[in-house]
C-alpha positions, 0 to 999 in steps of 0.5 A: 143814315148809312146804308145797310150792306148785305153780306155775300149771297144774302140777296137770296134771303134778305130784302134790299132797300131801293136806295142800296141798289146801283143802276147805270142811271146813277153814273155822274157826269165825270164817269160818263165822260170817262166812258165817252173817252173809252168809247171814242178811243176804241171806235177810232183807234181799235175797231178799224184795225180789228182784222189786222189785230186778229192776224197777229199784228200786235203792234196795233195792240201795243200802240193801243196800250200807249194811247190808253195810257195817255188817256188815263184808261190804264190808271183807273185802279191806280192810287193817286200817288202814282198818278192814277185816278183811283176810280170805283168799281162801277167806273171800271166796269163801265169802261170795260163795257165801252171798250167791248167793240175792241174784241181781242184788244179788250181781252188784252186790256182786261188782262193788263189792267186786271190780273196783270197789274192788280197783284202788284198794286195790292201786294207789292212793296213800295219799292216794287210799285215805284219801279213797275207801276208807272210803266204799267199805267202809262202803257210803256209796259204790258202786264201778264198773269202766269198761273195756268199750267199744262197739267194743273190748269188754273188750280192755284193749289195744284201748280208744279212750277218750282223756285229754289234760292240760289247759293248766293241768296240773291236769286230764286231759280224758277223752273216750270211751264205756264200755259195759255198766258194772255198778253205773253207775246208782248208783255214785259212783266209777268206775275208768276206763281211757283212753289218754294219748298212746296209753298205757293209764292208769287214773283214779279218776273221781267220778260228779259230775265235770264231763263225766261222763254216764250212758246209759239202763239196758240192757234185759237178758235176765237179772240185770235188778236189776243196773244196767248203763249206758253211762258217757259221758266228754264232756270229763270233768275228772279231777284229775291226782291221780286218776291210778291207778297209773302212767301207761301201766301201766293194762293191768297193773291191768286184767289183774290185777283181772280174775283176781280177778273170775274166781275170785269169779264162780266161787264165786258160781256155785257158791252160785247152783247150790246154791240153785237145786237146793235149791229144785228138790229141795224142789219135787220132794218136794212136787209129786205126780203119779200119787199120789206125789212127782215126786222119786221118778221116775227121770227127776227123780232122774237130773237131780238126781244129775247136777247134784249131781255137777257142783256137787260138782266145782265147789265142790271146784274153787273151794276148792282154788283158794282154798287155793292162792291163800292159800298163795301169798299167805302167802309175800308179805312185807307189809313190803316197799314194793311189797307189792301189786305182789308180791301181784298177781304171786302171783295172776297165777301162777294166772291159768289156774286163775282162768279155769278156775273162771269157765268151769267154774262158770258152765257148771255154773250154766247146766246146773243152772238149765236142769234146775231149770226142767225139774223145775218143769215149767210153773211153771219 
């Protein structure tokens, strides 16, 4: 008997059968092996260089991408025809969780594999995919997503960047400034949004295209190892064949891709929360005061217990969402010409749940890190 799928946000008004809820215990051996690969990679290749990465030694990030490509960790969403693994959303979330100890590297990874690559995968032509996807999934190139602007923020409908067809009709000439673009310092391909006669449109813009300039690295409070710069379009020449999707339909790409980014961010926050609390528990069992470990004190126990409860809830949330998304996506017929359009509609059905995952799991991470600092005391 097939599962009865809840519609978006119906969880609040309808009961769900036990068999319809995915939990971490449902992962099979193949998924667990991919997770172990991700965990071993980040602990061996990234964690030892976290300080250098935070000091903008981005060569460690770029090299990390190449190693991820060799391990297949950049290929999870890619279709098999491009040597991708075409894995489900639950596996994607699990890998994001396991890479969380990588800190800033995870931010770069998530931007590349999510909003940096998926617009091309979902909306690109066959020729565009053949040209760019292999480089993105083997780690040779890094992707970035250029929507945010100084005045409009990430309001997809309020952007001011413009695109005008050249006289010879071979190029679109783009002008505008994109702000806070993750991976900008080392990305080779940007998904850029601009307006053609007021119609929002997406473009695939190579870093080396004429008229593409980069601002200086932003001085951020945290995630310093993630490159964040302006992307300045100064009469940037973009070939007409690099229009992504339909002219005037760029908002569809922006809205739908951000849903994917939200639930992946939730998974990453869960992984970071677990890793942070694990370090605090280890410290609490080693640090002694008044002749015994501070972990035996009631105040420390309370902090750990409360954050464990929050992490448990956050983990349950993201994997229930993963299962819901995968069940819905399994109903989409892969043989139809507009497969990715139907695929995006399926994801959009659960946009509320995706937003919940981002907000709740991010809040949990903030609370966990705050308490971890308190547990470490002066060393925090």
